[in-house]
N, CA, C and O atoms as CSV, one atom per row, in Angstrom:
chain,resi,resn,atom,element,x,y,z
A,1,MET,N,N,14.613,-21.871,-13.857
A,1,MET,CA,C,15.712,-20.944,-13.878
A,1,MET,C,C,15.803,-20.882,-12.169
A,1,MET,O,O,14.750,-20.967,-11.538
A,2,PHE,N,N,17.076,-20.734,-11.465
A,2,PHE,CA,C,17.359,-20.882,-10.309
A,2,PHE,C,C,17.335,-19.458,-9.628
A,2,PHE,O,O,18.187,-18.657,-10.014
A,3,MET,N,N,16.552,-19.114,-8.772
A,3,MET,CA,C,16.488,-17.824,-8.409
A,3,MET,C,C,17.289,-17.878,-6.582
A,3,MET,O,O,16.916,-18.563,-5.630
A,4,PRO,N,N,18.131,-17.158,-6.634
A,4,PRO,CA,C,18.575,-16.927,-4.860
A,4,PRO,C,C,17.365,-16.723,-4.047
A,4,PRO,O,O,16.278,-16.436,-4.548
A,5,LYS,N,N,17.523,-16.842,-3.059
A,5,LYS,CA,C,16.519,-16.194,-2.081
A,5,LYS,C,C,17.632,-15.040,-1.330
A,5,LYS,O,O,18.832,-15.091,-1.059
A,6,ILE,N,N,16.722,-14.158,-1.184
A,6,ILE,CA,C,17.502,-12.952,-0.363
A,6,ILE,C,C,16.683,-12.460,0.915
A,6,ILE,O,O,15.477,-12.699,0.967
A,7,SER,N,N,17.266,-11.838,1.850
A,7,SER,CA,C,16.562,-11.534,2.815
A,7,SER,C,C,17.024,-10.056,3.063
A,7,SER,O,O,18.211,-9.760,2.924
A,8,LEU,N,N,16.184,-9.230,3.392
A,8,LEU,CA,C,16.308,-7.854,3.403
A,8,LEU,C,C,15.320,-7.195,4.609
A,8,LEU,O,O,14.295,-7.718,5.046
A,9,ASP,N,N,16.016,-5.667,5.102
A,9,ASP,CA,C,14.894,-5.183,5.958
A,9,ASP,C,C,14.624,-4.086,5.174
A,9,ASP,O,O,15.416,-3.755,4.292
A,10,MET,N,N,13.422,-3.368,5.419
A,10,MET,CA,C,12.469,-2.530,4.540
A,10,MET,C,C,11.968,-1.830,5.313
A,10,MET,O,O,11.650,-2.528,6.276
A,11,PRO,N,N,11.587,-0.400,5.534
A,11,PRO,CA,C,10.861,0.355,6.165
A,11,PRO,C,C,9.390,0.128,5.998
A,11,PRO,O,O,8.898,0.295,4.882
A,12,ARG,N,N,8.698,-0.213,6.941
A,12,ARG,CA,C,7.131,-0.353,7.119
A,12,ARG,C,C,6.557,0.470,5.793
A,12,ARG,O,O,5.868,0.044,4.866
A,13,GLU,N,N,6.975,1.524,5.984
A,13,GLU,CA,C,6.195,2.369,5.032
A,13,GLU,C,C,6.381,2.247,3.413
A,13,GLU,O,O,5.563,2.727,2.629
A,14,ILE,N,N,7.240,1.734,3.118
A,14,ILE,CA,C,7.716,1.215,1.744
A,14,ILE,C,C,7.219,0.001,1.729
A,14,ILE,O,O,6.790,-0.298,0.615
A,15,VAL,N,N,7.091,-0.936,2.641
A,15,VAL,CA,C,6.372,-2.031,2.267
A,15,VAL,C,C,4.571,-2.050,2.378
A,15,VAL,O,O,3.789,-2.949,2.069
A,16,SER,N,N,4.391,-1.105,2.768
A,16,SER,CA,C,2.723,-0.773,2.924
A,16,SER,C,C,2.388,-0.161,1.511
A,16,SER,O,O,1.266,-0.354,1.043
A,17,ASP,N,N,3.360,0.597,0.793
A,17,ASP,CA,C,3.397,1.679,-0.439
A,17,ASP,C,C,3.155,0.438,-1.357
A,17,ASP,O,O,2.051,0.280,-1.878
A,18,LEU,N,N,4.148,-0.419,-1.554
A,18,LEU,CA,C,4.286,-1.617,-2.536
A,18,LEU,C,C,3.071,-2.456,-2.533
A,18,LEU,O,O,2.619,-2.866,-3.602
A,19,LYS,N,N,2.483,-2.754,-1.354
A,19,LYS,CA,C,1.659,-3.623,-1.248
A,19,LYS,C,C,0.451,-2.959,-1.644
A,19,LYS,O,O,-0.525,-3.708,-1.611
A,20,ASN,N,N,0.220,-1.794,-2.004
A,20,ASN,CA,C,-1.162,-0.919,-2.529
A,20,ASN,C,C,-0.858,-1.480,-3.721
A,20,ASN,O,O,-1.844,-1.048,-4.320
A,21,HIS,N,N,-0.367,-2.001,-4.408
A,21,HIS,CA,C,0.138,-2.139,-6.014
A,21,HIS,C,C,0.189,-3.944,-6.071
A,21,HIS,O,O,0.353,-4.502,-7.156
A,22,VAL,N,N,0.067,-4.557,-5.080
A,22,VAL,CA,C,0.225,-6.451,-5.307
A,22,VAL,C,C,-1.435,-6.754,-5.217
A,22,VAL,O,O,-2.305,-6.093,-4.650
A,23,GLY,N,N,-1.529,-7.858,-5.902
A,23,GLY,CA,C,-2.861,-8.219,-6.107
A,23,GLY,C,C,-3.404,-8.628,-7.152
A,23,GLY,O,O,-2.821,-8.580,-8.235
A,24,ASP,N,N,-4.717,-9.139,-6.994
A,24,ASP,CA,C,-5.489,-9.460,-8.053
A,24,ASP,C,C,-5.813,-8.052,-9.219
A,24,ASP,O,O,-6.324,-7.088,-8.648
A,25,SER,N,N,-5.670,-7.946,-10.099
A,25,SER,CA,C,-5.798,-6.777,-10.840
A,25,SER,C,C,-5.094,-5.611,-10.778
A,25,SER,O,O,-5.492,-4.554,-11.269
A,26,LYS,N,N,-3.697,-5.810,-9.989
A,26,LYS,CA,C,-2.963,-4.722,-9.988
A,26,LYS,C,C,-1.961,-5.053,-10.475
A,26,LYS,O,O,-1.873,-6.200,-10.914
A,27,LYS,N,N,-0.707,-4.018,-10.572
A,27,LYS,CA,C,0.469,-4.026,-11.274
A,27,LYS,C,C,1.426,-5.318,-11.324
A,27,LYS,O,O,2.058,-5.824,-12.252
A,28,PHE,N,N,1.273,-5.692,-9.808
A,28,PHE,CA,C,2.457,-6.704,-9.834
A,28,PHE,C,C,2.027,-7.974,-8.694
A,28,PHE,O,O,1.746,-7.714,-7.524
A,29,VAL,N,N,2.032,-9.042,-9.127
A,29,VAL,CA,C,1.549,-10.576,-8.542
A,29,VAL,C,C,1.764,-10.748,-6.974
A,29,VAL,O,O,0.923,-11.168,-6.179
A,30,SER,N,N,3.102,-10.324,-6.684
A,30,SER,CA,C,3.476,-10.336,-5.293
A,30,SER,C,C,4.270,-9.422,-5.051
A,30,SER,O,O,4.574,-8.669,-5.977
A,31,LEU,N,N,4.774,-9.246,-3.878
A,31,LEU,CA,C,5.783,-8.379,-3.297
A,31,LEU,C,C,7.332,-8.377,-3.812
A,31,LEU,O,O,8.055,-7.480,-4.246
A,32,ALA,N,N,7.563,-10.028,-3.531
A,32,ALA,CA,C,8.628,-10.227,-4.718
A,32,ALA,C,C,8.856,-9.598,-6.015
A,32,ALA,O,O,9.868,-8.977,-6.339
A,33,ASP,N,N,7.573,-9.868,-6.898
A,33,ASP,CA,C,7.785,-9.172,-8.223
A,33,ASP,C,C,7.947,-7.864,-8.105
A,33,ASP,O,O,8.634,-7.188,-8.871
A,34,ALA,N,N,7.318,-7.439,-7.131
A,34,ALA,CA,C,7.368,-5.650,-7.265
A,34,ALA,C,C,8.833,-5.382,-7.154
A,34,ALA,O,O,9.489,-4.829,-8.036
A,35,ILE,N,N,9.389,-5.886,-5.812
A,35,ILE,CA,C,10.891,-5.456,-5.784
A,35,ILE,C,C,11.636,-6.132,-7.014
A,35,ILE,O,O,12.330,-5.334,-7.644
A,36,ARG,N,N,11.636,-7.222,-7.408
A,36,ARG,CA,C,12.233,-7.610,-8.704
A,36,ARG,C,C,12.169,-6.398,-10.039
A,36,ARG,O,O,13.234,-6.040,-10.542
A,37,THR,N,N,11.165,-5.963,-10.421
A,37,THR,CA,C,10.405,-5.023,-11.082
A,37,THR,C,C,11.570,-3.602,-10.582
A,37,THR,O,O,12.475,-3.209,-11.319
A,38,ALA,N,N,11.395,-3.261,-9.779
A,38,ALA,CA,C,12.009,-2.107,-9.290
A,38,ALA,C,C,13.485,-2.066,-9.290
A,38,ALA,O,O,14.050,-0.997,-9.519
A,39,CYS,N,N,14.299,-3.372,-9.002
A,39,CYS,CA,C,15.681,-3.303,-9.174
A,39,CYS,C,C,15.795,-3.372,-10.607
A,39,CYS,O,O,16.489,-2.457,-11.049
A,40,ARG,N,N,15.276,-4.268,-11.599
A,40,ARG,CA,C,15.506,-3.984,-12.756
A,40,ARG,C,C,15.310,-2.955,-13.485
A,40,ARG,O,O,15.922,-3.015,-14.552
A,41,LYS,N,N,14.641,-1.949,-13.318
A,41,LYS,CA,C,14.219,-0.477,-13.358
A,41,LYS,C,C,15.549,0.543,-13.136
A,41,LYS,O,O,16.012,1.402,-13.886
A,42,MET,N,N,15.966,0.096,-11.806
A,42,MET,CA,C,16.965,1.048,-11.003
A,42,MET,C,C,18.175,0.656,-12.034
A,42,MET,O,O,18.786,1.626,-12.482
A,43,LEU,N,N,18.579,-0.577,-12.447
A,43,LEU,CA,C,19.666,-1.003,-13.200
A,43,LEU,C,C,19.739,-0.415,-14.260
A,43,LEU,O,O,20.761,0.165,-14.627
A,44,ASP,N,N,18.502,-0.476,-15.024
A,44,ASP,CA,C,18.344,0.082,-16.346
A,44,ASP,C,C,18.849,1.231,-16.496
A,44,ASP,O,O,19.613,1.501,-17.423
A,45,GLN,N,N,18.423,2.185,-15.451
A,45,GLN,CA,C,18.845,3.783,-15.077
A,45,GLN,C,C,20.388,3.937,-14.819
A,45,GLN,O,O,21.089,4.892,-15.157
A,46,LEU,N,N,20.653,3.150,-14.356
A,46,LEU,CA,C,21.961,3.286,-13.940
A,46,LEU,C,C,22.926,3.109,-15.043
A,46,LEU,O,O,23.905,3.824,-15.253
A,47,ASP,N,N,22.474,1.879,-15.862
A,47,ASP,CA,C,23.546,1.642,-17.296
A,47,ASP,C,C,23.269,2.731,-18.097
A,47,ASP,O,O,24.181,3.102,-18.836
A,48,GLU,N,N,21.999,3.458,-18.127
A,48,GLU,CA,C,21.713,4.912,-19.108
A,48,GLU,C,C,22.757,5.811,-18.852
A,48,GLU,O,O,23.521,6.270,-19.702
A,49,ILE,N,N,22.763,6.061,-17.573
A,49,ILE,CA,C,23.780,7.309,-16.889
A,49,ILE,C,C,25.027,7.008,-16.729
A,49,ILE,O,O,25.910,7.822,-16.457
A,50,ASP,N,N,25.225,5.373,-16.948
A,50,ASP,CA,C,27.051,5.047,-17.369
A,50,ASP,C,C,27.197,5.182,-18.364
A,50,ASP,O,O,28.277,5.635,-18.743
A,51,ALA,N,N,26.184,4.856,-19.284
A,51,ALA,CA,C,26.494,5.503,-20.918
A,51,ALA,C,C,26.604,6.845,-21.450
A,51,ALA,O,O,27.202,7.340,-22.405
A,52,ARG,N,N,25.942,7.225,-20.659
A,52,ARG,CA,C,26.118,8.960,-21.126
A,52,ARG,C,C,27.307,9.652,-20.797
A,52,ARG,O,O,27.775,10.623,-21.390
A,53,HIS,N,N,27.998,8.759,-19.267
A,53,HIS,CA,C,29.501,9.346,-19.016
A,53,HIS,C,C,30.476,8.394,-19.455
A,53,HIS,O,O,31.604,8.400,-18.960
A,54,GLY,N,N,30.191,7.698,-20.209
A,54,GLY,CA,C,31.288,7.106,-21.236
A,54,GLY,C,C,31.576,5.668,-20.208
A,54,GLY,O,O,32.724,5.234,-20.296
A,55,ARG,N,N,31.004,5.210,-19.630
A,55,ARG,CA,C,31.179,4.377,-18.403
A,55,ARG,C,C,31.111,2.733,-18.836
A,55,ARG,O,O,31.232,1.862,-17.975
């Protein structure tokens, strides 16, 4: 599967918090994995909100 690369600016505090959950025996295998997972969760939540509002 082709996955486009993106670039973004993110506050250092958020990156630091994310990195606490990345690595061996932690929830995410990489910073990119953590960001992808967060985006998917946010999109699911937005879909649920839209469905409740009939959109």
